[in-house]
Backbone atoms as SQL, in Angstrom:
CREATE TABLE atoms (id INTEGER PRIMARY KEY, chain TEXT, resi INTEGER, resn TEXT, atom TEXT, x REAL, y REAL, z REAL);
INSERT INTO atoms VALUES
  (1, 'A', 1, 'CYS', 'N', -8.496, -5.147, 25.800),
  (2, 'A', 1, 'CYS', 'CA', -9.015, -5.680, 24.544),
  (3, 'A', 1, 'CYS', 'C', -7.954, -5.470, 23.452),
  (4, 'A', 2, 'HIS', 'N', -7.708, -6.479, 22.671),
  (5, 'A', 2, 'HIS', 'CA', -6.661, -6.440, 21.664),
  (6, 'A', 2, 'HIS', 'C', -7.267, -6.722, 20.291),
  (7, 'A', 3, 'SER', 'N', -6.926, -5.888, 19.337),
  (8, 'A', 3, 'SER', 'CA', -7.424, -6.076, 17.981),
  (9, 'A', 3, 'SER', 'C', -6.255, -6.383, 17.046),
  (10, 'A', 4, 'THR', 'N', -6.240, -7.567, 16.499),
  (11, 'A', 4, 'THR', 'CA', -5.174, -7.968, 15.585),
  (12, 'A', 4, 'THR', 'C', -5.176, -7.103, 14.332),
  (13, 'A', 5, 'PHE', 'N', -6.354, -6.764, 13.854),
  (14, 'A', 5, 'PHE', 'CA', -6.450, -5.934, 12.655),
  (15, 'A', 5, 'PHE', 'C', -5.854, -4.551, 12.896),
  (16, 'A', 6, 'LEU', 'N', -6.161, -3.938, 14.031),
  (17, 'A', 6, 'LEU', 'CA', -5.605, -2.615, 14.329),
  (18, 'A', 6, 'LEU', 'C', -4.096, -2.687, 14.540),
  (19, 'A', 7, 'GLU', 'N', -3.617, -3.774, 15.126),
  (20, 'A', 7, 'GLU', 'CA', -2.174, -3.953, 15.289),
  (21, 'A', 7, 'GLU', 'C', -1.504, -4.062, 13.920),
  (22, 'A', 8, 'PHE', 'N', -2.121, -4.820, 13.014),
  (23, 'A', 8, 'PHE', 'CA', -1.605, -4.964, 11.656),
  (24, 'A', 8, 'PHE', 'C', -1.536, -3.598, 10.967),
  (25, 'A', 9, 'LEU', 'N', -2.589, -2.817, 11.075),
  (26, 'A', 9, 'LEU', 'CA', -2.593, -1.489, 10.463),
  (27, 'A', 9, 'LEU', 'C', -1.519, -0.593, 11.070),
  (28, 'A', 10, 'GLY', 'N', -1.371, -0.653, 12.376),
  (29, 'A', 10, 'GLY', 'CA', -0.379, 0.174, 13.053),
  (30, 'A', 10, 'GLY', 'C', 1.036, -0.163, 12.642),
  (31, 'A', 11, 'ARG', 'N', 1.324, -1.426, 12.430),
  (32, 'A', 11, 'ARG', 'CA', 2.669, -1.837, 12.030),
  (33, 'A', 11, 'ARG', 'C', 3.010, -1.370, 10.622),
  (34, 'A', 12, 'ASN', 'N', 2.027, -1.213, 9.775),
  (35, 'A', 12, 'ASN', 'CA', 2.281, -0.874, 8.373),
  (36, 'A', 12, 'ASN', 'C', 1.927, 0.571, 8.022),
  (37, 'A', 13, 'THR', 'N', 1.662, 1.396, 9.018),
  (38, 'A', 13, 'THR', 'CA', 1.224, 2.761, 8.757),
  (39, 'A', 13, 'THR', 'C', 2.278, 3.597, 8.039),
  (40, 'A', 14, 'LEU', 'N', 3.514, 3.542, 8.489),
  (41, 'A', 14, 'LEU', 'CA', 4.563, 4.352, 7.868),
  (42, 'A', 14, 'LEU', 'C', 4.739, 3.988, 6.397),
  (43, 'A', 15, 'GLU', 'N', 4.761, 2.721, 6.104),
  (44, 'A', 15, 'GLU', 'CA', 4.949, 2.287, 4.720),
  (45, 'A', 15, 'GLU', 'C', 3.774, 2.708, 3.837),
  (46, 'A', 16, 'THR', 'N', 2.561, 2.585, 4.350),
  (47, 'A', 16, 'THR', 'CA', 1.408, 2.998, 3.535),
  (48, 'A', 16, 'THR', 'C', 1.432, 4.502, 3.305),
  (49, 'A', 17, 'TYR', 'N', 1.860, 5.264, 4.318),
  (50, 'A', 17, 'TYR', 'CA', 1.920, 6.719, 4.174),
  (51, 'A', 17, 'TYR', 'C', 2.931, 7.118, 3.095),
  (52, 'A', 18, 'VAL', 'N', 4.109, 6.517, 3.137),
  (53, 'A', 18, 'VAL', 'CA', 5.151, 6.864, 2.172),
  (54, 'A', 18, 'VAL', 'C', 4.805, 6.341, 0.777),
  (55, 'A', 19, 'LEU', 'N', 4.312, 5.118, 0.703),
  (56, 'A', 19, 'LEU', 'CA', 4.046, 4.515, -0.601),
  (57, 'A', 19, 'LEU', 'C', 2.877, 5.151, -1.351),
  (58, 'A', 20, 'GLN', 'N', 1.960, 5.770, -0.643),
  (59, 'A', 20, 'GLN', 'CA', 0.827, 6.370, -1.356),
  (60, 'A', 20, 'GLN', 'C', 1.298, 7.434, -2.335),
  (61, 'A', 21, 'PHE', 'N', 2.353, 8.142, -1.984),
  (62, 'A', 21, 'PHE', 'CA', 2.863, 9.176, -2.888),
  (63, 'A', 21, 'PHE', 'C', 3.546, 8.560, -4.106),
  (64, 'A', 22, 'HIS', 'N', 4.183, 7.423, -3.937),
  (65, 'A', 22, 'HIS', 'CA', 4.906, 6.804, -5.038),
  (66, 'A', 22, 'HIS', 'C', 3.998, 5.956, -5.932),
  (67, 'A', 23, 'LEU', 'N', 2.995, 5.338, -5.360),
  (68, 'A', 23, 'LEU', 'CA', 2.148, 4.440, -6.149),
  (69, 'A', 23, 'LEU', 'C', 0.941, 5.134, -6.777),
  (70, 'A', 24, 'PHE', 'N', 0.372, 6.096, -6.087),
  (71, 'A', 24, 'PHE', 'CA', -0.879, 6.675, -6.565),
  (72, 'A', 24, 'PHE', 'C', -0.731, 8.031, -7.231),
  (73, 'A', 25, 'MET', 'N', 0.455, 8.603, -7.211),
  (74, 'A', 25, 'MET', 'CA', 0.617, 9.893, -7.874),
  (75, 'A', 25, 'MET', 'C', 0.779, 9.665, -9.375),
  (76, 'A', 26, 'ASN', 'N', -0.175, 10.155, -10.113),
  (77, 'A', 26, 'ASN', 'CA', -0.130, 10.077, -11.565),
  (78, 'A', 26, 'ASN', 'C', -0.669, 11.395, -12.115),
  (79, 'A', 27, 'HIS', 'N', -0.951, 11.443, -13.372),
  (80, 'A', 27, 'HIS', 'CA', -1.401, 12.696, -13.971),
  (81, 'A', 27, 'HIS', 'C', -2.759, 13.142, -13.437),
  (82, 'A', 28, 'ALA', 'N', -3.599, 12.208, -13.064),
  (83, 'A', 28, 'ALA', 'CA', -4.912, 12.532, -12.508),
  (84, 'A', 28, 'ALA', 'C', -4.888, 12.157, -11.019),
  (85, 'A', 29, 'VAL', 'N', -4.369, 13.026, -10.203),
  (86, 'A', 29, 'VAL', 'CA', -4.151, 12.733, -8.788),
  (87, 'A', 29, 'VAL', 'C', -5.475, 12.515, -8.048),
  (88, 'A', 30, 'GLN', 'N', -6.564, 12.995, -8.564),
  (89, 'A', 30, 'GLN', 'CA', -7.852, 12.856, -7.896),
  (90, 'A', 30, 'GLN', 'C', -8.407, 11.449, -7.990),
  (91, 'A', 31, 'ARG', 'N', -7.854, 10.617, -8.840),
  (92, 'A', 31, 'ARG', 'CA', -8.389, 9.272, -9.042),
  (93, 'A', 31, 'ARG', 'C', -7.310, 8.231, -8.772),
  (94, 'A', 32, 'ILE', 'N', -7.743, 7.029, -8.419),
  (95, 'A', 32, 'ILE', 'CA', -6.794, 5.938, -8.274),
  (96, 'A', 32, 'ILE', 'C', -6.479, 5.397, -9.667),
  (97, 'A', 33, 'PRO', 'N', -5.356, 4.703, -9.815),
  (98, 'A', 33, 'PRO', 'CA', -5.012, 4.166, -11.139),
  (99, 'A', 33, 'PRO', 'C', -6.096, 3.219, -11.668),
  (100, 'A', 34, 'ILE', 'N', -6.229, 3.196, -12.961),
  (101, 'A', 34, 'ILE', 'CA', -7.213, 2.322, -13.598),
  (102, 'A', 34, 'ILE', 'C', -6.494, 1.064, -14.068),
  (103, 'A', 35, 'ILE', 'N', -6.795, -0.048, -13.431),
  (104, 'A', 35, 'ILE', 'CA', -6.195, -1.332, -13.772),
  (105, 'A', 35, 'ILE', 'C', -7.180, -2.155, -14.598),
  (106, 'A', 36, 'ILE', 'N', -8.435, -2.121, -14.215),
  (107, 'A', 36, 'ILE', 'CA', -9.472, -2.887, -14.905),
  (108, 'A', 36, 'ILE', 'C', -10.115, -1.987, -15.966),
  (109, 'A', 37, 'PRO', 'N', -10.148, -2.444, -17.217),
  (110, 'A', 37, 'PRO', 'CA', -10.781, -1.633, -18.265),
  (111, 'A', 37, 'PRO', 'C', -12.243, -1.311, -17.915),
  (112, 'A', 38, 'ASN', 'N', -12.703, -0.178, -18.375),
  (113, 'A', 38, 'ASN', 'CA', -14.073, 0.290, -18.165),
  (114, 'A', 38, 'ASN', 'C', -14.337, 0.654, -16.703),
  (115, 'A', 39, 'SER', 'N', -13.280, 1.034, -15.977),
  (116, 'A', 39, 'SER', 'CA', -13.486, 1.453, -14.588),
  (117, 'A', 39, 'SER', 'C', -13.121, 2.913, -14.387),
  (118, 'A', 40, 'GLY', 'N', -13.061, 3.662, -15.481),
  (119, 'A', 40, 'GLY', 'CA', -12.784, 5.092, -15.396),
  (120, 'A', 40, 'GLY', 'C', -14.022, 5.862, -14.973),
  (121, 'A', 41, 'PRO', 'N', -13.995, 7.171, -15.108),
  (122, 'A', 41, 'PRO', 'CA', -15.134, 8.004, -14.684),
  (123, 'A', 41, 'PRO', 'C', -16.455, 7.633, -15.353),
  (124, 'A', 42, 'ASP', 'N', -16.391, 7.160, -16.589),
  (125, 'A', 42, 'ASP', 'CA', -17.615, 6.807, -17.313),
  (126, 'A', 42, 'ASP', 'C', -17.906, 5.303, -17.273),
  (127, 'A', 43, 'GLY', 'N', -17.150, 4.552, -16.473),
  (128, 'A', 43, 'GLY', 'CA', -17.305, 3.102, -16.416),
  (129, 'A', 43, 'GLY', 'C', -18.460, 2.669, -15.532),
  (130, 'A', 44, 'THR', 'N', -18.680, 1.385, -15.505),
  (131, 'A', 44, 'THR', 'CA', -19.766, 0.835, -14.693),
  (132, 'A', 44, 'THR', 'C', -19.352, 0.788, -13.221),
  (133, 'A', 45, 'MET', 'N', -20.330, 0.806, -12.345),
  (134, 'A', 45, 'MET', 'CA', -20.063, 0.821, -10.908),
  (135, 'A', 45, 'MET', 'C', -19.340, -0.450, -10.458),
  (136, 'A', 46, 'ILE', 'N', -19.724, -1.586, -11.010),
  (137, 'A', 46, 'ILE', 'CA', -19.069, -2.864, -10.650),
  (138, 'A', 46, 'ILE', 'C', -17.594, -2.816, -10.998),
  (139, 'A', 47, 'CYS', 'N', -17.253, -2.328, -12.185),
  (140, 'A', 47, 'CYS', 'CA', -15.852, -2.228, -12.593),
  (141, 'A', 47, 'CYS', 'C', -15.088, -1.255, -11.709),
  (142, 'A', 48, 'LYS', 'N', -15.725, -0.159, -11.328),
  (143, 'A', 48, 'LYS', 'CA', -15.072, 0.821, -10.452),
  (144, 'A', 48, 'LYS', 'C', -14.766, 0.213, -9.083),
  (145, 'A', 49, 'ILE', 'N', -15.715, -0.528, -8.545),
  (146, 'A', 49, 'ILE', 'CA', -15.518, -1.155, -7.226),
  (147, 'A', 49, 'ILE', 'C', -14.438, -2.228, -7.309),
  (148, 'A', 50, 'LEU', 'N', -14.479, -3.056, -8.351),
  (149, 'A', 50, 'LEU', 'CA', -13.448, -4.084, -8.518),
  (150, 'A', 50, 'LEU', 'C', -12.070, -3.452, -8.685),
  (151, 'A', 51, 'ASN', 'N', -11.989, -2.374, -9.440),
  (152, 'A', 51, 'ASN', 'CA', -10.725, -1.676, -9.637),
  (153, 'A', 51, 'ASN', 'C', -10.208, -1.130, -8.308),
  (154, 'A', 52, 'MET', 'N', -11.091, -0.552, -7.507),
  (155, 'A', 52, 'MET', 'CA', -10.699, -0.016, -6.207),
  (156, 'A', 52, 'MET', 'C', -10.185, -1.132, -5.295),
  (157, 'A', 53, 'LEU', 'N', -10.863, -2.279, -5.296),
  (158, 'A', 53, 'LEU', 'CA', -10.431, -3.403, -4.475),
  (159, 'A', 53, 'LEU', 'C', -9.076, -3.948, -4.927),
  (160, 'A', 54, 'VAL', 'N', -8.888, -4.077, -6.233),
  (161, 'A', 54, 'VAL', 'CA', -7.605, -4.564, -6.751),
  (162, 'A', 54, 'VAL', 'C', -6.486, -3.591, -6.381),
  (163, 'A', 55, 'CYS', 'N', -6.717, -2.296, -6.577),
  (164, 'A', 55, 'CYS', 'CA', -5.705, -1.291, -6.216),
  (165, 'A', 55, 'CYS', 'C', -5.401, -1.344, -4.721),
  (166, 'A', 56, 'GLY', 'N', -6.419, -1.521, -3.900),
  (167, 'A', 56, 'GLY', 'CA', -6.217, -1.590, -2.456),
  (168, 'A', 56, 'GLY', 'C', -5.404, -2.802, -2.042),
  (169, 'A', 57, 'VAL', 'N', -5.711, -3.950, -2.629),
  (170, 'A', 57, 'VAL', 'CA', -4.980, -5.176, -2.311),
  (171, 'A', 57, 'VAL', 'C', -3.522, -5.057, -2.749),
  (172, 'A', 58, 'VAL', 'N', -3.295, -4.531, -3.935),
  (173, 'A', 58, 'VAL', 'CA', -1.922, -4.340, -4.422),
  (174, 'A', 58, 'VAL', 'C', -1.178, -3.373, -3.510),
  (175, 'A', 59, 'PHE', 'N', -1.825, -2.277, -3.138),
  (176, 'A', 59, 'PHE', 'CA', -1.209, -1.261, -2.285),
  (177, 'A', 59, 'PHE', 'C', -0.817, -1.839, -0.931),
  (178, 'A', 60, 'VAL', 'N', -1.715, -2.546, -0.277),
  (179, 'A', 60, 'VAL', 'CA', -1.427, -3.121, 1.040),
  (180, 'A', 60, 'VAL', 'C', -0.358, -4.212, 0.920),
  (181, 'A', 61, 'SER', 'N', -0.404, -5.012, -0.134),
  (182, 'A', 61, 'SER', 'CA', 0.608, -6.048, -0.329),
  (183, 'A', 61, 'SER', 'C', 2.002, -5.451, -0.491),
  (184, 'A', 62, 'ILE', 'N', 2.107, -4.393, -1.265),
  (185, 'A', 62, 'ILE', 'CA', 3.403, -3.727, -1.440),
  (186, 'A', 62, 'ILE', 'C', 3.855, -3.096, -0.130),
  (187, 'A', 63, 'ALA', 'N', 2.929, -2.525, 0.636),
  (188, 'A', 63, 'ALA', 'CA', 3.281, -1.939, 1.929),
  (189, 'A', 63, 'ALA', 'C', 3.803, -3.001, 2.899),
  (190, 'A', 64, 'ILE', 'N', 3.215, -4.182, 2.884),
  (191, 'A', 64, 'ILE', 'CA', 3.680, -5.272, 3.753),
  (192, 'A', 64, 'ILE', 'C', 5.096, -5.684, 3.354),
  (193, 'A', 65, 'GLN', 'N', 5.347, -5.802, 2.060),
  (194, 'A', 65, 'GLN', 'CA', 6.693, -6.153, 1.599),
  (195, 'A', 65, 'GLN', 'C', 7.692, -5.047, 1.952),
  (196, 'A', 66, 'ALA', 'N', 7.288, -3.807, 1.813),
  (197, 'A', 66, 'ALA', 'CA', 8.174, -2.690, 2.168),
  (198, 'A', 66, 'ALA', 'C', 8.498, -2.711, 3.652),
  (199, 'A', 67, 'ARG', 'N', 7.543, -3.067, 4.482),
  (200, 'A', 67, 'ARG', 'CA', 7.796, -3.170, 5.927),
  (201, 'A', 67, 'ARG', 'C', 8.815, -4.262, 6.215),
  (202, 'A', 68, 'LYS', 'N', 8.678, -5.407, 5.535),
  (203, 'A', 68, 'LYS', 'CA', 9.643, -6.499, 5.731),
  (204, 'A', 68, 'LYS', 'C', 11.052, -6.048, 5.346),
  (205, 'A', 69, 'VAL', 'N', 11.170, -5.327, 4.245),
  (206, 'A', 69, 'VAL', 'CA', 12.476, -4.823, 3.813),
  (207, 'A', 69, 'VAL', 'C', 13.004, -3.804, 4.813),
  (208, 'A', 70, 'THR', 'N', 12.142, -2.941, 5.327),
  (209, 'A', 70, 'THR', 'CA', 12.552, -1.947, 6.312),
  (210, 'A', 70, 'THR', 'C', 13.089, -2.616, 7.569),
  (211, 'A', 71, 'VAL', 'N', 12.368, -3.595, 8.083),
  (212, 'A', 71, 'VAL', 'CA', 12.793, -4.292, 9.303),
  (213, 'A', 71, 'VAL', 'C', 14.094, -5.040, 9.055),
  (214, 'A', 72, 'SER', 'N', 14.216, -5.698, 7.908),
  (215, 'A', 72, 'SER', 'CA', 15.434, -6.435, 7.575),
  (216, 'A', 72, 'SER', 'C', 16.633, -5.495, 7.478),
  (217, 'A', 73, 'THR', 'N', 16.440, -4.352, 6.832),
  (218, 'A', 73, 'THR', 'CA', 17.515, -3.368, 6.710),
  (219, 'A', 73, 'THR', 'C', 17.901, -2.824, 8.077),
  (220, 'A', 74, 'GLN', 'N', 16.916, -2.509, 8.885),
  (221, 'A', 74, 'GLN', 'CA', 17.183, -1.994, 10.219),
  (222, 'A', 74, 'GLN', 'C', 17.966, -3.011, 11.054),
  (223, 'A', 75, 'THR', 'N', 17.577, -4.261, 11.018),
  (224, 'A', 75, 'THR', 'CA', 18.257, -5.300, 11.756),
  (225, 'A', 75, 'THR', 'C', 19.714, -5.456, 11.290),
  (226, 'A', 76, 'THR', 'N', 19.914, -5.437, 9.975),
  (227, 'A', 76, 'THR', 'CA', 21.255, -5.576, 9.428),
  (228, 'A', 76, 'THR', 'C', 22.144, -4.415, 9.848),
  (229, 'A', 77, 'VAL', 'N', 21.626, -3.195, 9.769),
  (230, 'A', 77, 'VAL', 'CA', 22.410, -2.015, 10.154),
  (231, 'A', 77, 'VAL', 'C', 22.760, -2.069, 11.643),
  (232, 'A', 78, 'VAL', 'N', 21.815, -2.434, 12.466),
  (233, 'A', 78, 'VAL', 'CA', 22.070, -2.530, 13.921),
  (234, 'A', 78, 'VAL', 'C', 23.143, -3.588, 14.190),
  (235, 'A', 79, 'GLU', 'N', 23.077, -4.713, 13.498),
  (236, 'A', 79, 'GLU', 'CA', 24.096, -5.754, 13.687),
  (237, 'A', 79, 'GLU', 'C', 25.468, -5.287, 13.234),
  (238, 'A', 80, 'LEU', 'N', 25.523, -4.540, 12.142),
  (239, 'A', 80, 'LEU', 'CA', 26.805, -4.021, 11.653),
  (240, 'A', 80, 'LEU', 'C', 27.386, -2.984, 12.610),
  (241, 'A', 81, 'VAL', 'N', 26.550, -2.161, 13.162),
  (242, 'A', 81, 'VAL', 'CA', 27.015, -1.116, 14.075),
  (243, 'A', 81, 'VAL', 'C', 27.536, -1.714, 15.387),
  (244, 'A', 82, 'THR', 'N', 26.945, -2.806, 15.823),
  (245, 'A', 82, 'THR', 'CA', 27.342, -3.403, 17.092),
  (246, 'A', 82, 'THR', 'C', 28.566, -4.313, 16.976),
  (247, 'A', 83, 'LEU', 'N', 29.114, -4.479, 15.792),
  (248, 'A', 83, 'LEU', 'CA', 30.313, -5.319, 15.631),
  (249, 'A', 83, 'LEU', 'C', 31.543, -4.666, 16.228);
């Protein structure tokens, strides 16, 4: 049995692990960044959920781009070494 979603997650695991420290570390480490106004601790539940979804989409999108850069760099270095 093959799961495309699990394969996708597995391919991007290293990037998500490394990027979480760079993207989510701020002064309040216990919370994710607030992008949508009124989604802080005293905000409405809808705003909090939307903020979490936006942060998640941005995070995964950046991780996918970082993976592409990693693979491209790796390929270039391997080609240079084999010359």
